[in-house]
C-alpha positions as CSV (number, residue, x, y, z in Angstrom):
1,P,122.4,117.9,95.0
2,E,121.8,120.6,97.6
3,Q,119.7,118.3,99.8
4,V,122.4,115.6,99.6
5,E,125.2,118.2,100.5
6,K,123.1,119.5,103.4
7,F,122.5,115.9,104.7
8,L,126.1,114.9,104.4
9,N,127.4,118.1,106.0
10,D,125.0,117.7,108.9
11,L,126.2,114.1,109.3
12,V,129.9,115.1,109.3
13,N,129.3,117.8,111.9
14,R,127.4,115.5,114.2
15,L,130.0,112.7,113.9
16,K,133.2,114.9,113.9
17,S,134.0,114.6,117.6
18,Q,133.5,110.8,117.6
19,R,135.5,110.4,114.4
20,D,138.4,112.4,116.1
21,A,138.2,110.3,119.2
22,D,138.2,107.1,117.2
23,L,141.2,108.2,115.1
24,T,143.1,109.1,118.3
25,T,142.5,105.5,119.6
26,L,143.6,104.0,116.3
27,R,146.8,106.1,116.2
28,A,147.6,105.0,119.7
29,L,147.2,101.4,118.7
30,K,149.4,101.9,115.7
31,R,152.1,103.6,117.8
32,Q,152.1,100.6,120.2
33,E,152.6,98.2,117.3
34,E,154.7,100.1,114.8
35,S,156.1,103.2,116.6
36,S,154.3,105.5,114.2
37,E,151.0,107.4,114.5
38,E,150.5,108.0,110.8
39,L,147.4,106.3,109.7
40,H,147.1,105.2,106.1
41,P,143.7,104.1,104.5
42,W,144.8,100.5,104.7
43,D,145.5,100.8,108.4
44,I,141.9,101.7,109.4
45,S,140.3,98.3,108.9
46,Y,143.2,96.5,110.6
47,F,143.4,98.7,113.7
48,T,139.7,98.8,114.0
49,R,139.7,95.0,114.3
50,V,142.6,95.3,116.8
51,H,140.6,97.8,118.8
52,K,137.4,95.6,118.8
53,A,139.5,92.7,120.1
54,T,140.5,94.8,123.1
55,L,136.9,95.7,123.8
56,G,135.6,92.1,123.7
57,V,132.9,93.1,121.1
58,D,130.5,90.2,120.7
59,E,128.9,90.3,117.3
60,G,126.1,88.0,118.5
61,E,125.4,90.3,121.4
62,L,125.2,93.3,119.1
63,Q,122.5,91.6,117.0
64,Q,119.8,92.4,119.5
65,Y,120.0,96.0,118.5
66,F,119.4,95.4,114.8
67,P,116.0,93.8,114.1
68,L,115.6,93.5,110.4
69,D,112.2,95.2,110.0
70,H,113.4,98.2,112.1
71,V,116.7,98.5,110.2
72,K,114.9,98.2,106.9
73,G,112.4,100.9,107.8
74,Q,115.1,103.3,109.1
75,I,117.2,102.9,106.0
76,L,114.3,103.5,103.7
77,D,113.4,106.6,105.7
78,I,117.0,107.9,105.3
79,Y,116.9,107.4,101.6
80,E,113.5,109.0,101.3
81,E,114.8,112.1,103.1
82,L,118.1,112.2,101.3
83,L,116.7,111.7,97.8
84,D,113.3,113.4,98.3
85,L,111.5,110.2,97.5
86,K,108.8,108.0,98.9
87,F,108.9,104.2,98.9
88,L,105.4,102.6,98.9
89,K,105.1,98.9,99.4
90,V,103.0,97.4,96.6
91,E,100.9,94.8,98.4
92,D,99.3,93.2,95.3
93,A,102.5,93.1,93.1
94,E,103.2,90.0,91.1
95,V,106.3,88.3,92.7
96,W,108.1,85.1,92.1
97,H,108.1,84.0,95.8
98,P,105.9,84.8,98.8
99,D,108.9,86.2,100.7
100,V,109.6,88.9,98.0
101,E,108.4,92.4,98.6
102,C,107.9,95.1,95.9
103,Y,108.3,98.8,96.5
104,A,107.3,101.6,94.2
105,V,109.7,104.5,94.1
106,M,107.7,107.7,94.1
107,P,108.2,111.5,94.1
108,A,108.1,112.5,97.8
109,N,104.8,114.4,97.4
110,D,102.9,111.8,95.4
111,S,101.2,108.5,96.4
112,N,99.6,107.7,93.0
113,L,101.2,104.5,91.8
114,D,100.6,105.6,88.2
115,N,103.3,108.2,88.8
116,A,105.9,105.7,90.1
117,I,109.5,106.4,89.0
118,G,110.3,102.7,89.1
119,Y,110.2,99.6,91.3
120,F,112.6,97.6,93.4
121,Y,112.1,94.2,95.0
122,F,113.5,92.8,98.2
123,D,114.3,89.1,97.9
124,I,116.3,89.0,101.1
125,Y,115.8,85.5,102.6
126,P,117.7,82.4,101.6
127,R,116.0,79.4,100.0
128,E,116.9,76.3,98.0
129,G,118.2,77.1,94.5
130,K,118.5,80.9,95.1
131,Y,121.7,82.8,94.4
132,S,123.5,83.1,97.7
133,H,125.3,86.4,97.4
134,Q,124.1,89.9,98.5
135,C,123.7,92.0,95.3
136,V,121.4,94.0,93.1
137,Y,120.3,92.9,89.6
138,P,118.6,95.1,87.1
139,L,115.3,93.6,85.9
140,R,114.5,96.3,83.4
141,P,116.3,99.6,82.6
142,S,114.7,102.9,82.3
143,Y,114.4,104.2,78.7
144,N,112.0,105.9,76.3
145,L,110.1,104.1,73.6
146,K,110.1,105.6,70.1
147,N,106.6,107.0,70.8
148,G,108.1,108.9,73.8
149,Q,106.5,106.7,76.5
150,R,108.9,106.0,79.3
151,V,109.5,102.4,80.4
152,K,109.9,102.4,84.2
153,P,113.0,100.6,85.6
154,A,112.9,97.7,88.0
155,C,115.6,95.9,90.0
156,V,115.9,93.3,92.7
157,N,117.9,93.4,95.9
158,I,119.0,89.8,96.5
159,G,120.1,88.9,100.0
160,N,120.5,86.0,102.3
161,L,119.6,87.4,105.7
162,S,118.5,85.1,108.4
163,R,114.8,85.0,108.9
164,G,113.3,85.1,112.4
165,T,112.6,81.9,114.2
166,D,110.2,80.8,116.9
167,G,108.1,84.0,116.6
168,K,111.2,86.1,117.2
169,P,112.2,88.8,114.6
170,S,115.1,88.4,112.2
171,M,118.2,90.1,113.8
172,L,121.0,91.4,111.6
173,R,124.7,91.2,112.3
174,F,126.3,94.6,112.6
175,R,127.9,94.5,109.1
176,E,124.5,93.5,107.6
177,G,123.0,96.8,108.8
178,T,124.3,99.2,106.1
179,W,122.4,97.9,103.1
180,N,124.7,99.4,100.5
181,E,122.6,97.5,97.9
182,L,119.7,100.0,98.5
183,Q,122.0,102.7,97.1
184,L,122.6,100.6,94.1
185,S,118.9,100.0,93.6
186,C,118.3,103.8,93.8
187,D,121.1,104.3,91.2
188,L,119.3,101.9,88.8
189,I,115.9,103.4,89.4
190,L,116.8,107.0,89.2
191,T,119.0,106.7,86.1
192,R,117.2,108.0,83.0
193,L,118.4,106.7,79.6
194,M,116.9,108.0,76.4
195,F,117.2,104.7,74.5
196,I,118.8,101.2,75.0
């Protein structure tokens, strides 16, 4: 908890001036449209879109800044730092399709796969017959057997991100770059149940 609080407070402090500038812009847009500067939570999304339209933001142009492999690596690094973990790619894992990657979730100071906390799989490219929604499915919960042995949890992050073409890397749209599903995967992996 202390490490999470430290991380979040540092983030808030770094972004405060930009947040304040953005809110000033959104208030000005609201004043032009409604003669009021009071922003409600439901106003933020709308006036953000209004602001983007005035800037001529081209989602396609932004993609060049979000190569999938880089974004994935950076997000994994953030979660490692935030949760004091290590994610090790398991090269010889049994998977249901060649595109699927398996990661062992490890204590930060340990690389012995026998000590894995749990596992998550990335199944992030579309294919025929695959579920087409971005989501996380639990494959196996964490629990203790009657003999006290712990069953390690596993889950899969299912996505439908575009794969690279013609030797070029896969590029994400801006809204695909947050990977909220990794947070859900971590919730599933780090939850410890006594019994199911």
